[in-house]
C-alpha positions, 0 to 999 in steps of 0.5 A: 888658757892658764889657771891661777891657783891660790898658791900662785896668787900668794907667791906673786903678791909676796915676791913683789917689792912694788905695786901700782897704788890706785886712789881717788883724787881728793880734789877732783874725784878722778882715779889716780895711780902711782908706784909704791914700794910694798911688802905683803904679810899674812894680813895684807899689803903694807906701804910706807908713804909721805904726807906730801904725796898725792896718794896719801892725801887721797887716802886720808880723804877717801881710804878705799883703794887698790894695789896692782901687782904684776909678775916680773917681765922676762925676756924672750929671745932678747925682747921683753915679754908683753906684761899683759900676757903675764900674771897680775893681781889687784888687791882691793880694800881700805887703807888704814894708817898703822903703827904696828911694830911688826909691820914696820920691822917687816917692811924695813927688812925687805926695803932696807933703804927706807930706813933713810927716810922712814923717821921723817915726820911726814912718812907713815906706814899704811896697811891695805885691809883687803876685801877682794882679790882680782887675779889674771893669769893671761887671756881668759884666765880671770878669777875674783875671790874674797881676800880671806882666801889669801889673807888672815883677816881678823873680823 
């Protein structure tokens, strides 16, 4: 069994440039997952999403959601390693739209191509205000912690 330290969880979150966003579909109350680009600062994850996307419509109706971060797959003798054997972490919380200049600047520093469309009127930045982190480092190595063990949360 592999352990998963706080520092390793932080590293996984900060090195990830994309994640799976889970939201509750507004029209049917069914879970919906999508892929988004993401950055993670000391307060939590930030995404840039369009009002045209289902996940944005979902978050406007029900802001609770999560982001799943997965360790980059490596090759082992020419074949991909099973991602279920790697490290992953889900950050759960409430999404809020943000106009923080620091969030925008940090996002664009990592995702430079986003400058091509971030000025479109249907795009906006959203921050996941985290409350729980559920981390898995392989079979049987599972931990659930309060988000304040990873992020600087202002109460």
